[in-house]
N, C-alpha and C positions, 0 to 999 in steps of 0.2 A: 463593273457589275451592273446588271440591269436594274431598272426601277422595280420591276416585278419581284426580283430576288430580294431586294431590300424591304419591300412591303411584306413579303413572306416572313422575313426575319423579325420584323416588328410584331407580326401576328403570333409567331412562335414565342416571342418574349412575353407577349400579353397572356397567352395561354399558360405559360410556365408560372407567371406571377399569380394568376387566378388559382392555379392548382396549389401553389405554396400557401396562399392566403385562406383557402377554403379548408374547413374541417373535414368535409367529405365531398367526393366527386362521384357522381353516379352516371354511368354510360348506358343509354338505351337505344334500341332500334325503333324509330318512329315512322316507318315506311308508309303506313296506310292512313295516317292522320290527315284530316282536312286542315285548311288554313284556319278556319274558325276554331277547331279543336285545339290546334297548336296555340292559338292566341289565348284561349281560355286556360289552358295548362300553364302557359307562361305567366298569366296574371295570378293564378293560384299560387304558383311558386314565388312570385314576387311578393305577394301578401305575407308569405311565411318567411320572408327574408332570404330566399334562395334565388339563384339566377339560372335561367335556361338558355343555353346557347347551342348553335350548330356551327361547327368548324369543319374544315376539310380534315379527313382522317390522317392524311400524311403529315399535316401540320401538328395535330394532336400527338401523333406517334413520335414526331421529332421532339416535341416539348417534353414528353414523358421519358424518352430515351436520354435527353440531356439531363433530366433529373435522376437518371440511373434506374429507370423502371422499364424493362422490356417485356414484362408479363402481359401487357395490354395489346401487343402487336396483333395477336389473333382476333381480339375483340373489335379492333378498329377496321372493320370491313363493312361495306354497305352503309346505308344511312344511319348516322350516329348523332344523337343529341346528348348534350352534357348538362347535368344539373349540379351546380356548385352550391353546397350547403354551408350555412354558418354554424352548424353544430354536427355532431357525429351521426345523428339519426334522422334529422329533419328531411333532408333530400331523399333519403331512402324510403321513408314513410310515404312521402308525397308521390314518388315514382311508382311504388308498389300499388298505391291506391289508384293511380292513373292507369296502371296496367290492368287493374280489375275493372275500372270504369270504361275504358276503351279496349275491351277484350279483343285480342287478335290484332290490335293496331299498334300496341306498344309491347316490346319485348325487352326484359331486363338483360343486360349484357354482363356488366361487372361494376365494381366501384373501387375507389382509392380512398381508404380511410386510415388515418393514423400512420401514414407513410407505408401502407401495405396494400397488396392486391386482395380484393374480395370478389369471389365469383358470384353468379346470379343467385344461387341458393343462400349464400352468405348475405346478400343484399336483402333477401326476404327475412332472414333471421335478424338482421340489423334493424329492419323496419318494425319488428315485433318487440324490440327492446324499448323500455321507457327512456325518455330523454334525460339529460344530465339534471335539468331543473326538476323533473318529476322525481328522480332518485334522491335529490337533496331534500325535497319537500317530504318524502316518505321517511328519510332519516331523521329530519327535525321533528316530525310527528312522533316517531318512535322514541326519541329522546325526551320529548315533552310529556308524553303520556304518564310515566311514573311520577313525575313532579306534580302534574295535575291531580293524579289520584291521591298522592300524599297530602296535597293541600285540601282536597275534599274531605279526607279522613279527619284532618286537624279541625276543619271547620265544623264537621258534625260533632266532634268531641267537645269543642268549645260551646256549641249550641246545646248540647245535652247537659252540660254542667249546671246552668241556671235552672233547667227543668227539674233536674234531680234535687237541687237545693230547695226549690219551690215545693216539690212533693214532700220532702222531709219536713219543711216548715208547716205545711198543711196537716201532716199527720200528727205533729206535736201540738198543734193548736186545737 
């Protein structure tokens, strides 16, 4: 076997591993971006804990096919960049924002989230969802609110008791 073939096998294994480890994978067409814009986008993704890579479509297709997903074959045509996210919504939010910032330069193709294919409209819907941490914070806030309200009521009742006793004592005096 040739060295080139072996090198491609290593890249396919790397792509497969990144797809398995990522919570979300977003595919975009980046055809008209300049080098400076790609660098800025890559840095923005890196700050958010995501990774932006460009691989050959055939190698990505092979990696996905080895994982048992052939739905992406039609999306892997033309220039394709991949954003690997460390949560379900982060990469989608950043790529949808980038598509708005660089209008007509980035086109959403699809995503791979929770072992499933998500089309371009699904990526937009995914980007509008709150992240897992935001949902947990809202849930904890909802759970804490009744307890805080009850504590406030008890505090007011305890503060009112001495005032009432003081008023009774003053009226009798």
